[in-house]
PyMOL Python script that loads the backbone (N, CA, C, O; Angstrom):
from pymol import cmd

cmd.read_pdbstr("""\
ATOM      1  N   MET A   1     -35.237  46.345-100.131  1.00  0.00           N
ATOM      2  CA  MET A   1     -35.782  46.841-101.383  1.00  0.00           C
ATOM      3  C   MET A   1     -34.681  46.965-102.445  1.00  0.00           C
ATOM      4  O   MET A   1     -34.935  46.698-103.619  1.00  0.00           O
ATOM      5  N   GLY A   2     -33.494  47.355-102.064  1.00  0.00           N
ATOM      6  CA  GLY A   2     -32.414  47.505-103.024  1.00  0.00           C
ATOM      7  C   GLY A   2     -31.672  46.212-103.315  1.00  0.00           C
ATOM      8  O   GLY A   2     -30.851  46.160-104.231  1.00  0.00           O
ATOM      9  N   VAL A   3     -31.954  45.162-102.540  1.00  0.00           N
ATOM     10  CA  VAL A   3     -31.246  43.894-102.727  1.00  0.00           C
ATOM     11  C   VAL A   3     -31.712  43.186-103.992  1.00  0.00           C
ATOM     12  O   VAL A   3     -30.887  42.688-104.758  1.00  0.00           O
ATOM     13  N   PHE A   4     -33.021  43.132-104.220  1.00  0.00           N
ATOM     14  CA  PHE A   4     -33.544  42.417-105.380  1.00  0.00           C
ATOM     15  C   PHE A   4     -33.022  42.988-106.699  1.00  0.00           C
ATOM     16  O   PHE A   4     -32.563  42.220-107.545  1.00  0.00           O
ATOM     17  N   PRO A   5     -33.077  44.311-106.906  1.00  0.00           N
ATOM     18  CA  PRO A   5     -32.545  44.818-108.183  1.00  0.00           C
ATOM     19  C   PRO A   5     -31.058  44.512-108.356  1.00  0.00           C
ATOM     20  O   PRO A   5     -30.611  44.205-109.461  1.00  0.00           O
ATOM     21  N   SER A   6     -30.302  44.592-107.283  1.00  0.00           N
ATOM     22  CA  SER A   6     -28.864  44.315-107.391  1.00  0.00           C
ATOM     23  C   SER A   6     -28.605  42.854-107.727  1.00  0.00           C
ATOM     24  O   SER A   6     -27.825  42.550-108.629  1.00  0.00           O
ATOM     25  N   VAL A   7     -29.250  41.959-107.013  1.00  0.00           N
ATOM     26  CA  VAL A   7     -29.062  40.529-107.262  1.00  0.00           C
ATOM     27  C   VAL A   7     -29.695  40.136-108.593  1.00  0.00           C
ATOM     28  O   VAL A   7     -29.105  39.382-109.368  1.00  0.00           O
ATOM     29  N   GLY A   8     -30.891  40.645-108.853  1.00  0.00           N
ATOM     30  CA  GLY A   8     -31.585  40.320-110.102  1.00  0.00           C
ATOM     31  C   GLY A   8     -30.817  40.768-111.323  1.00  0.00           C
ATOM     32  O   GLY A   8     -30.709  40.022-112.295  1.00  0.00           O
ATOM     33  N   SER A   9     -30.281  41.977-111.289  1.00  0.00           N
ATOM     34  CA  SER A   9     -29.531  42.467-112.449  1.00  0.00           C
ATOM     35  C   SER A   9     -28.274  41.640-112.672  1.00  0.00           C
ATOM     36  O   SER A   9     -27.899  41.392-113.818  1.00  0.00           O
ATOM     37  N   PHE A  10     -27.619  41.210-111.610  1.00  0.00           N
ATOM     38  CA  PHE A  10     -26.432  40.362-111.735  1.00  0.00           C
ATOM     39  C   PHE A  10     -26.788  39.019-112.374  1.00  0.00           C
ATOM     40  O   PHE A  10     -26.077  38.538-113.256  1.00  0.00           O
ATOM     41  N   ILE A  11     -27.885  38.422-111.927  1.00  0.00           N
ATOM     42  CA  ILE A  11     -28.317  37.133-112.480  1.00  0.00           C
ATOM     43  C   ILE A  11     -28.708  37.282-113.950  1.00  0.00           C
ATOM     44  O   ILE A  11     -28.302  36.471-114.783  1.00  0.00           O
ATOM     45  N   PHE A  12     -29.493  38.313-114.272  1.00  0.00           N
ATOM     46  CA  PHE A  12     -29.922  38.514-115.653  1.00  0.00           C
ATOM     47  C   PHE A  12     -28.743  38.838-116.562  1.00  0.00           C
ATOM     48  O   PHE A  12     -28.711  38.397-117.710  1.00  0.00           O
ATOM     49  N   TRP A  13     -27.774  39.604-116.064  1.00  0.00           N
ATOM     50  CA  TRP A  13     -26.599  39.919-116.862  1.00  0.00           C
ATOM     51  C   TRP A  13     -25.827  38.643-117.200  1.00  0.00           C
ATOM     52  O   TRP A  13     -25.421  38.440-118.344  1.00  0.00           O
ATOM     53  N   ASN A  14     -25.630  37.794-116.205  1.00  0.00           N
ATOM     54  CA  ASN A  14     -24.891  36.551-116.444  1.00  0.00           C
ATOM     55  C   ASN A  14     -25.632  35.642-117.429  1.00  0.00           C
ATOM     56  O   ASN A  14     -24.996  34.976-118.246  1.00  0.00           O
ATOM     57  N   GLN A  15     -26.942  35.604-117.365  1.00  0.00           N
ATOM     58  CA  GLN A  15     -27.712  34.812-118.325  1.00  0.00           C
ATOM     59  C   GLN A  15     -27.562  35.394-119.735  1.00  0.00           C
ATOM     60  O   GLN A  15     -27.445  34.651-120.709  1.00  0.00           O
ATOM     61  N   GLY A  16     -27.567  36.717-119.835  1.00  0.00           N
ATOM     62  CA  GLY A  16     -27.381  37.361-121.135  1.00  0.00           C
ATOM     63  C   GLY A  16     -26.016  37.070-121.726  1.00  0.00           C
ATOM     64  O   GLY A  16     -25.891  36.839-122.929  1.00  0.00           O
ATOM     65  N   VAL A  17     -24.981  37.079-120.878  1.00  0.00           N
ATOM     66  CA  VAL A  17     -23.633  36.755-121.355  1.00  0.00           C
ATOM     67  C   VAL A  17     -23.576  35.309-121.821  1.00  0.00           C
ATOM     68  O   VAL A  17     -22.935  34.999-122.826  1.00  0.00           O
ATOM     69  N   LYS A  18     -24.246  34.425-121.091  1.00  0.00           N
ATOM     70  CA  LYS A  18     -24.253  33.013-121.470  1.00  0.00           C
ATOM     71  C   LYS A  18     -24.942  32.820-122.826  1.00  0.00           C
ATOM     72  O   LYS A  18     -24.479  32.027-123.646  1.00  0.00           O
ATOM     73  N   ILE A  19     -26.034  33.534-123.064  1.00  0.00           N
ATOM     74  CA  ILE A  19     -26.801  33.362-124.298  1.00  0.00           C
ATOM     75  C   ILE A  19     -26.141  34.082-125.480  1.00  0.00           C
ATOM     76  O   ILE A  19     -25.986  33.501-126.554  1.00  0.00           O
ATOM     77  N   LEU A  20     -25.752  35.346-125.279  1.00  0.00           N
ATOM     78  CA  LEU A  20     -25.229  36.158-126.377  1.00  0.00           C
ATOM     79  C   LEU A  20     -23.732  36.042-126.576  1.00  0.00           C
ATOM     80  O   LEU A  20     -23.235  36.237-127.685  1.00  0.00           O
ATOM     81  N   GLY A  21     -23.023  35.733-125.537  1.00  0.00           N
ATOM     82  CA  GLY A  21     -21.570  35.793-125.581  1.00  0.00           C
ATOM     83  C   GLY A  21     -21.100  37.129-125.026  1.00  0.00           C
ATOM     84  O   GLY A  21     -21.854  38.102-125.003  1.00  0.00           O
ATOM     85  N   ALA A  22     -19.859  37.168-124.583  1.00  0.00           N
ATOM     86  CA  ALA A  22     -19.351  38.360-123.905  1.00  0.00           C
ATOM     87  C   ALA A  22     -19.279  39.579-124.825  1.00  0.00           C
ATOM     88  O   ALA A  22     -19.547  40.696-124.385  1.00  0.00           O
ATOM     89  N   GLY A  23     -18.924  39.381-126.089  1.00  0.00           N
ATOM     90  CA  GLY A  23     -18.795  40.510-127.011  1.00  0.00           C
ATOM     91  C   GLY A  23     -20.097  41.255-127.243  1.00  0.00           C
ATOM     92  O   GLY A  23     -20.156  42.479-127.126  1.00  0.00           O
ATOM     93  N   LYS A  24     -21.134  40.506-127.569  1.00  0.00           N
ATOM     94  CA  LYS A  24     -22.438  41.141-127.820  1.00  0.00           C
ATOM     95  C   LYS A  24     -23.050  41.690-126.541  1.00  0.00           C
ATOM     96  O   LYS A  24     -23.665  42.757-126.555  1.00  0.00           O
ATOM     97  N   ALA A  25     -22.888  40.977-125.443  1.00  0.00           N
ATOM     98  CA  ALA A  25     -23.447  41.446-124.174  1.00  0.00           C
ATOM     99  C   ALA A  25     -22.751  42.725-123.723  1.00  0.00           C
ATOM    100  O   ALA A  25     -23.386  43.613-123.156  1.00  0.00           O
ATOM    101  N   GLY A  26     -21.454  42.817-123.972  1.00  0.00           N
ATOM    102  CA  GLY A  26     -20.716  44.016-123.597  1.00  0.00           C
ATOM    103  C   GLY A  26     -21.198  45.251-124.338  1.00  0.00           C
ATOM    104  O   GLY A  26     -21.232  46.345-123.776  1.00  0.00           O
ATOM    105  N   ILE A  27     -21.567  45.078-125.586  1.00  0.00           N
ATOM    106  CA  ILE A  27     -22.073  46.207-126.368  1.00  0.00           C
ATOM    107  C   ILE A  27     -23.394  46.702-125.790  1.00  0.00           C
ATOM    108  O   ILE A  27     -23.626  47.908-125.712  1.00  0.00           O
ATOM    109  N   THR A  28     -24.253  45.782-125.388  1.00  0.00           N
ATOM    110  CA  THR A  28     -25.560  46.187-124.861  1.00  0.00           C
ATOM    111  C   THR A  28     -25.447  46.881-123.521  1.00  0.00           C
ATOM    112  O   THR A  28     -26.387  47.554-123.098  1.00  0.00           O
ATOM    113  N   MET A  29     -24.318  46.734-122.841  1.00  0.00           N
ATOM    114  CA  MET A  29     -24.132  47.416-121.558  1.00  0.00           C
ATOM    115  C   MET A  29     -24.184  48.933-121.736  1.00  0.00           C
ATOM    116  O   MET A  29     -24.510  49.658-120.796  1.00  0.00           O
ATOM    117  N   ASN A  30     -23.865  49.411-122.931  1.00  0.00           N
ATOM    118  CA  ASN A  30     -23.924  50.849-123.207  1.00  0.00           C
ATOM    119  C   ASN A  30     -25.344  51.387-123.182  1.00  0.00           C
ATOM    120  O   ASN A  30     -25.538  52.601-123.117  1.00  0.00           O
ATOM    121  N   LEU A  31     -26.336  50.518-123.231  1.00  0.00           N
ATOM    122  CA  LEU A  31     -27.728  50.966-123.223  1.00  0.00           C
ATOM    123  C   LEU A  31     -28.265  51.252-121.824  1.00  0.00           C
ATOM    124  O   LEU A  31     -29.394  51.727-121.696  1.00  0.00           O
ATOM    125  N   ILE A  32     -27.506  50.983-120.790  1.00  0.00           N
ATOM    126  CA  ILE A  32     -27.990  51.212-119.423  1.00  0.00           C
ATOM    127  C   ILE A  32     -28.437  52.658-119.217  1.00  0.00           C
ATOM    128  O   ILE A  32     -29.530  52.870-118.693  1.00  0.00           O
ATOM    129  N   PRO A  33     -27.641  53.673-119.606  1.00  0.00           N
ATOM    130  CA  PRO A  33     -28.123  55.049-119.428  1.00  0.00           C
ATOM    131  C   PRO A  33     -29.365  55.363-120.261  1.00  0.00           C
ATOM    132  O   PRO A  33     -30.212  56.150-119.837  1.00  0.00           O
ATOM    133  N   VAL A  34     -29.477  54.759-121.433  1.00  0.00           N
ATOM    134  CA  VAL A  34     -30.650  54.996-122.281  1.00  0.00           C
ATOM    135  C   VAL A  34     -31.905  54.477-121.594  1.00  0.00           C
ATOM    136  O   VAL A  34     -32.921  55.170-121.537  1.00  0.00           O
ATOM    137  N   PHE A  35     -31.833  53.256-121.073  1.00  0.00           N
ATOM    138  CA  PHE A  35     -32.995  52.707-120.378  1.00  0.00           C
ATOM    139  C   PHE A  35     -33.284  53.453-119.081  1.00  0.00           C
ATOM    140  O   PHE A  35     -34.442  53.576-118.683  1.00  0.00           O
ATOM    141  N   THR A  36     -32.251  53.950-118.422  1.00  0.00           N
ATOM    142  CA  THR A  36     -32.461  54.764-117.229  1.00  0.00           C
ATOM    143  C   THR A  36     -33.234  56.029-117.578  1.00  0.00           C
ATOM    144  O   THR A  36     -34.129  56.433-116.836  1.00  0.00           O
ATOM    145  N   ALA A  37     -32.898  56.649-118.691  1.00  0.00           N
ATOM    146  CA  ALA A  37     -33.614  57.845-119.131  1.00  0.00           C
ATOM    147  C   ALA A  37     -35.061  57.519-119.488  1.00  0.00           C
ATOM    148  O   ALA A  37     -35.967  58.287-119.167  1.00  0.00           O
ATOM    149  N   ILE A  38     -35.281  56.385-120.150  1.00  0.00           N
ATOM    150  CA  ILE A  38     -36.645  55.987-120.503  1.00  0.00           C
ATOM    151  C   ILE A  38     -37.480  55.764-119.248  1.00  0.00           C
ATOM    152  O   ILE A  38     -38.633  56.188-119.180  1.00  0.00           O
ATOM    153  N   ILE A  39     -36.903  55.105-118.268  1.00  0.00           N
ATOM    154  CA  ILE A  39     -37.626  54.858-117.010  1.00  0.00           C
ATOM    155  C   ILE A  39     -37.914  56.175-116.300  1.00  0.00           C
ATOM    156  O   ILE A  39     -39.001  56.347-115.749  1.00  0.00           O
ATOM    157  N   SER A  40     -36.965  57.106-116.301  1.00  0.00           N
ATOM    158  CA  SER A  40     -37.199  58.379-115.626  1.00  0.00           C
ATOM    159  C   SER A  40     -38.305  59.182-116.306  1.00  0.00           C
ATOM    160  O   SER A  40     -39.063  59.885-115.637  1.00  0.00           O
ATOM    161  N   VAL A  41     -38.401  59.082-117.639  1.00  0.00           N
ATOM    162  CA  VAL A  41     -39.480  59.776-118.347  1.00  0.00           C
ATOM    163  C   VAL A  41     -40.825  59.169-117.982  1.00  0.00           C
ATOM    164  O   VAL A  41     -41.804  59.892-117.795  1.00  0.00           O
ATOM    165  N   THR A  42     -40.880  57.831-117.878  1.00  0.00           N
ATOM    166  CA  THR A  42     -42.144  57.197-117.505  1.00  0.00           C
ATOM    167  C   THR A  42     -42.543  57.537-116.075  1.00  0.00           C
ATOM    168  O   THR A  42     -43.718  57.446-115.721  1.00  0.00           O
ATOM    169  N   LEU A  43     -41.576  57.928-115.254  1.00  0.00           N
ATOM    170  CA  LEU A  43     -41.881  58.332-113.881  1.00  0.00           C
ATOM    171  C   LEU A  43     -42.185  59.826-113.772  1.00  0.00           C
ATOM    172  O   LEU A  43     -42.419  60.335-112.676  1.00  0.00           O
ATOM    173  N   GLY A  44     -42.180  60.526-114.904  1.00  0.00           N
ATOM    174  CA  GLY A  44     -42.597  61.920-114.915  1.00  0.00           C
ATOM    175  C   GLY A  44     -41.483  62.945-114.917  1.00  0.00           C
ATOM    176  O   GLY A  44     -41.768  64.136-114.796  1.00  0.00           O
ATOM    177  N   HIS A  45     -40.245  62.550-115.046  1.00  0.00           N
ATOM    178  CA  HIS A  45     -39.136  63.491-115.099  1.00  0.00           C
ATOM    179  C   HIS A  45     -38.901  63.943-116.536  1.00  0.00           C
ATOM    180  O   HIS A  45     -39.144  63.194-117.482  1.00  0.00           O
ATOM    181  N   ALA A  46     -38.432  65.165-116.685  1.00  0.00           N
ATOM    182  CA  ALA A  46     -38.173  65.708-118.025  1.00  0.00           C
ATOM    183  C   ALA A  46     -36.748  65.369-118.452  1.00  0.00           C
ATOM    184  O   ALA A  46     -35.836  65.311-117.628  1.00  0.00           O
ATOM    185  N   LEU A  47     -36.576  65.149-119.747  1.00  0.00           N
ATOM    186  CA  LEU A  47     -35.252  64.914-120.304  1.00  0.00           C
ATOM    187  C   LEU A  47     -34.645  66.234-120.763  1.00  0.00           C
ATOM    188  O   LEU A  47     -35.345  67.119-121.255  1.00  0.00           O
ATOM    189  N   GLU A  48     -33.347  66.347-120.595  1.00  0.00           N
ATOM    190  CA  GLU A  48     -32.641  67.509-121.110  1.00  0.00           C
ATOM    191  C   GLU A  48     -32.102  67.178-122.496  1.00  0.00           C
ATOM    192  O   GLU A  48     -31.993  66.010-122.869  1.00  0.00           O
ATOM    193  N   MET A  49     -31.770  68.205-123.242  1.00  0.00           N
ATOM    194  CA  MET A  49     -31.268  68.018-124.594  1.00  0.00           C
ATOM    195  C   MET A  49     -29.979  67.190-124.580  1.00  0.00           C
ATOM    196  O   MET A  49     -29.776  66.355-125.462  1.00  0.00           O
ATOM    197  N   SER A  50     -29.118  67.410-123.603  1.00  0.00           N
ATOM    198  CA  SER A  50     -27.863  66.660-123.540  1.00  0.00           C
ATOM    199  C   SER A  50     -28.118  65.168-123.325  1.00  0.00           C
ATOM    200  O   SER A  50     -27.375  64.333-123.841  1.00  0.00           O
ATOM    201  N   GLN A  51     -29.156  64.831-122.572  1.00  0.00           N
ATOM    202  CA  GLN A  51     -29.494  63.420-122.364  1.00  0.00           C
ATOM    203  C   GLN A  51     -30.004  62.783-123.656  1.00  0.00           C
ATOM    204  O   GLN A  51     -29.656  61.647-123.977  1.00  0.00           O
ATOM    205  N   MET A  52     -30.825  63.522-124.389  1.00  0.00           N
ATOM    206  CA  MET A  52     -31.320  62.994-125.660  1.00  0.00           C
ATOM    207  C   MET A  52     -30.179  62.820-126.657  1.00  0.00           C
ATOM    208  O   MET A  52     -30.119  61.815-127.365  1.00  0.00           O
ATOM    209  N   LEU A  53     -29.277  63.793-126.714  1.00  0.00           N
ATOM    210  CA  LEU A  53     -28.138  63.717-127.619  1.00  0.00           C
ATOM    211  C   LEU A  53     -27.229  62.544-127.240  1.00  0.00           C
ATOM    212  O   LEU A  53     -26.751  61.818-128.111  1.00  0.00           O
ATOM    213  N   GLY A  54     -26.996  62.363-125.952  1.00  0.00           N
ATOM    214  CA  GLY A  54     -26.189  61.245-125.485  1.00  0.00           C
ATOM    215  C   GLY A  54     -26.810  59.905-125.842  1.00  0.00           C
ATOM    216  O   GLY A  54     -26.105  58.980-126.245  1.00  0.00           O
ATOM    217  N   GLY A  55     -28.119  59.795-125.698  1.00  0.00           N
ATOM    218  CA  GLY A  55     -28.815  58.561-126.057  1.00  0.00           C
ATOM    219  C   GLY A  55     -28.712  58.268-127.542  1.00  0.00           C
ATOM    220  O   GLY A  55     -28.495  57.125-127.945  1.00  0.00           O
ATOM    221  N   LEU A  56     -28.867  59.304-128.355  1.00  0.00           N
ATOM    222  CA  LEU A  56     -28.744  59.123-129.810  1.00  0.00           C
ATOM    223  C   LEU A  56     -27.320  58.725-130.207  1.00  0.00           C
ATOM    224  O   LEU A  56     -27.129  57.902-131.102  1.00  0.00           O
ATOM    225  N   MET A  57     -26.331  59.309-129.543  1.00  0.00           N
ATOM    226  CA  MET A  57     -24.946  58.952-129.840  1.00  0.00           C
ATOM    227  C   MET A  57     -24.655  57.511-129.429  1.00  0.00           C
ATOM    228  O   MET A  57     -23.928  56.799-130.122  1.00  0.00           O
ATOM    229  N   THR A  58     -25.218  57.085-128.312  1.00  0.00           N
ATOM    230  CA  THR A  58     -25.029  55.707-127.862  1.00  0.00           C
ATOM    231  C   THR A  58     -25.629  54.729-128.849  1.00  0.00           C
ATOM    232  O   THR A  58     -24.983  53.751-129.225  1.00  0.00           O
ATOM    233  N   ILE A  59     -26.847  54.977-129.271  1.00  0.00           N
ATOM    234  CA  ILE A  59     -27.521  54.092-130.228  1.00  0.00           C
ATOM    235  C   ILE A  59     -26.789  54.104-131.568  1.00  0.00           C
ATOM    236  O   ILE A  59     -26.634  53.058-132.199  1.00  0.00           O
ATOM    237  N   ALA A  60     -26.334  55.292-132.011  1.00  0.00           N
ATOM    238  CA  ALA A  60     -25.589  55.374-133.275  1.00  0.00           C
ATOM    239  C   ALA A  60     -24.289  54.569-133.183  1.00  0.00           C
ATOM    240  O   ALA A  60     -23.919  53.888-134.139  1.00  0.00           O
ATOM    241  N   GLY A  61     -23.604  54.641-132.058  1.00  0.00           N
ATOM    242  CA  GLY A  61     -22.382  53.867-131.882  1.00  0.00           C
ATOM    243  C   GLY A  61     -22.631  52.376-131.923  1.00  0.00           C
ATOM    244  O   GLY A  61     -21.850  51.626-132.509  1.00  0.00           O
ATOM    245  N   MET A  62     -23.718  51.941-131.303  1.00  0.00           N
ATOM    246  CA  MET A  62     -24.063  50.515-131.323  1.00  0.00           C
ATOM    247  C   MET A  62     -24.400  50.067-132.740  1.00  0.00           C
ATOM    248  O   MET A  62     -24.032  48.962-133.139  1.00  0.00           O
ATOM    249  N   LEU A  63     -25.090  50.900-133.500  1.00  0.00           N
ATOM    250  CA  LEU A  63     -25.410  50.558-134.883  1.00  0.00           C
ATOM    251  C   LEU A  63     -24.152  50.466-135.732  1.00  0.00           C
ATOM    252  O   LEU A  63     -24.037  49.578-136.576  1.00  0.00           O
ATOM    253  N   LEU A  64     -23.212  51.374-135.517  1.00  0.00           N
ATOM    254  CA  LEU A  64     -21.955  51.327-136.271  1.00  0.00           C
ATOM    255  C   LEU A  64     -21.181  50.042-135.961  1.00  0.00           C
ATOM    256  O   LEU A  64     -20.603  49.434-136.862  1.00  0.00           O
ATOM    257  N   ILE A  65     -21.169  49.637-134.711  1.00  0.00           N
ATOM    258  CA  ILE A  65     -20.490  48.394-134.334  1.00  0.00           C
ATOM    259  C   ILE A  65     -21.169  47.200-134.987  1.00  0.00           C
ATOM    260  O   ILE A  65     -20.496  46.296-135.482  1.00  0.00           O
ATOM    261  N   ALA A  66     -22.499  47.190-134.990  1.00  0.00           N
ATOM    262  CA  ALA A  66     -23.236  46.076-135.594  1.00  0.00           C
ATOM    263  C   ALA A  66     -22.973  46.002-137.098  1.00  0.00           C
ATOM    264  O   ALA A  66     -22.803  44.912-137.645  1.00  0.00           O
ATOM    265  N   ILE A  67     -22.938  47.154-137.766  1.00  0.00           N
ATOM    266  CA  ILE A  67     -22.678  47.179-139.206  1.00  0.00           C
ATOM    267  C   ILE A  67     -21.264  46.683-139.496  1.00  0.00           C
ATOM    268  O   ILE A  67     -21.054  45.911-140.432  1.00  0.00           O
ATOM    269  N   LYS A  68     -20.297  47.126-138.697  1.00  0.00           N
ATOM    270  CA  LYS A  68     -18.918  46.699-138.913  1.00  0.00           C
ATOM    271  C   LYS A  68     -18.774  45.198-138.695  1.00  0.00           C
ATOM    272  O   LYS A  68     -18.102  44.521-139.473  1.00  0.00           O
ATOM    273  N   ARG A  69     -19.400  44.673-137.645  1.00  0.00           N
ATOM    274  CA  ARG A  69     -19.323  43.228-137.396  1.00  0.00           C
ATOM    275  C   ARG A  69     -19.932  42.433-138.541  1.00  0.00           C
ATOM    276  O   ARG A  69     -19.416  41.383-138.925  1.00  0.00           O
ATOM    277  N   LYS A  70     -21.027  42.937-139.079  1.00  0.00           N
ATOM    278  CA  LYS A  70     -21.680  42.232-140.182  1.00  0.00           C
ATOM    279  C   LYS A  70     -20.774  42.220-141.405  1.00  0.00           C
ATOM    280  O   LYS A  70     -20.651  41.197-142.078  1.00  0.00           O
ATOM    281  N   ARG A  71     -20.140  43.348-141.694  1.00  0.00           N
ATOM    282  CA  ARG A  71     -19.232  43.414-142.851  1.00  0.00           C
ATOM    283  C   ARG A  71     -18.029  42.491-142.660  1.00  0.00           C
ATOM    284  O   ARG A  71     -17.603  41.809-143.591  1.00  0.00           O
ATOM    285  N   VAL A  72     -17.491  42.480-141.447  1.00  0.00           N
ATOM    286  CA  VAL A  72     -16.331  41.619-141.184  1.00  0.00           C
ATOM    287  C   VAL A  72     -16.706  40.157-141.342  1.00  0.00           C
ATOM    288  O   VAL A  72     -15.936  39.376-141.902  1.00  0.00           O
ATOM    289  N   SER A  73     -17.878  39.778-140.857  1.00  0.00           N
ATOM    290  CA  SER A  73     -18.292  38.382-140.996  1.00  0.00           C
ATOM    291  C   SER A  73     -18.555  38.023-142.459  1.00  0.00           C
ATOM    292  O   SER A  73     -18.274  36.900-142.877  1.00  0.00           O
ATOM    293  N   GLN A  74     -19.091  38.963-143.241  1.00  0.00           N
ATOM    294  CA  GLN A  74     -19.305  38.706-144.663  1.00  0.00           C
ATOM    295  C   GLN A  74     -17.978  38.557-145.400  1.00  0.00           C
ATOM    296  O   GLN A  74     -17.840  37.693-146.265  1.00  0.00           O
ATOM    297  N   ILE A  75     -17.010  39.391-145.061  1.00  0.00           N
ATOM    298  CA  ILE A  75     -15.695  39.311-145.703  1.00  0.00           C
ATOM    299  C   ILE A  75     -15.005  38.008-145.338  1.00  0.00           C
ATOM    300  O   ILE A  75     -14.397  37.371-146.197  1.00  0.00           O
ATOM    301  N   SER A  76     -15.090  37.602-144.076  1.00  0.00           N
ATOM    302  CA  SER A  76     -14.449  36.357-143.672  1.00  0.00           C
ATOM    303  C   SER A  76     -15.139  35.150-144.324  1.00  0.00           C
ATOM    304  O   SER A  76     -14.486  34.151-144.622  1.00  0.00           O
ATOM    305  N   ALA A  77     -16.456  35.243-144.543  1.00  0.00           N
ATOM    306  CA  ALA A  77     -17.168  34.168-145.224  1.00  0.00           C
ATOM    307  C   ALA A  77     -16.727  34.073-146.682  1.00  0.00           C
ATOM    308  O   ALA A  77     -16.567  32.976-147.216  1.00  0.00           O
ATOM    309  N   LEU A  78     -16.533  35.217-147.318  1.00  0.00           N
ATOM    310  CA  LEU A  78     -16.071  35.225-148.705  1.00  0.00           C
ATOM    311  C   LEU A  78     -14.644  34.690-148.808  1.00  0.00           C
ATOM    312  O   LEU A  78     -14.316  33.957-149.741  1.00  0.00           O
ATOM    313  N   ASN A  79     -13.810  35.055-147.861  1.00  0.00           N
ATOM    314  CA  ASN A  79     -12.423  34.583-147.884  1.00  0.00           C
ATOM    315  C   ASN A  79     -12.316  33.083-147.631  1.00  0.00           C
ATOM    316  O   ASN A  79     -11.427  32.419-148.163  1.00  0.00           O
ATOM    317  N   SER A  80     -13.219  32.559-146.824  1.00  0.00           N
ATOM    318  CA  SER A  80     -13.164  31.120-146.546  1.00  0.00           C
ATOM    319  C   SER A  80     -13.621  30.292-147.747  1.00  0.00           C
ATOM    320  O   SER A  80     -13.246  29.127-147.880  1.00  0.00           O
ATOM    321  N   ARG A  81     -14.420  30.888-148.608  1.00  0.00           N
ATOM    322  CA  ARG A  81     -14.882  30.191-149.813  1.00  0.00           C
ATOM    323  C   ARG A  81     -13.793  30.119-150.880  1.00  0.00           C
ATOM    324  O   ARG A  81     -13.741  29.187-151.682  1.00  0.00           O
ATOM    325  N   ALA A  82     -12.930  31.126-150.864  1.00  0.00           N
ATOM    326  CA  ALA A  82     -11.908  31.204-151.924  1.00  0.00           C
ATOM    327  C   ALA A  82     -10.752  30.253-151.711  1.00  0.00           C
ATOM    328  O   ALA A  82      -9.826  30.215-152.522  1.00  0.00           O
TER     329      ALA A  82
END
""", "prot")
cmd.dss("prot")
cmd.show_as("cartoon", "prot")
cmd.util.cbc("prot")
cmd.orient("prot")
């Protein structure tokens, strides 16, 4: 029973790295605890305030990284035109 999730997650992770690239895939790895919390809620477990705060901080960090990457790519595009 535990073999399929272990093997499946490894295969899916490698496919994600192949499609997205290592940088973007690495950022999404931070969402594992968030999805674990979502699954536990669907199974009937209660979330604690610290778990909700941690999830919000994780998502906020990912958004900050995405915004910074977008700005860097825009700046590099402007510099290449000049």
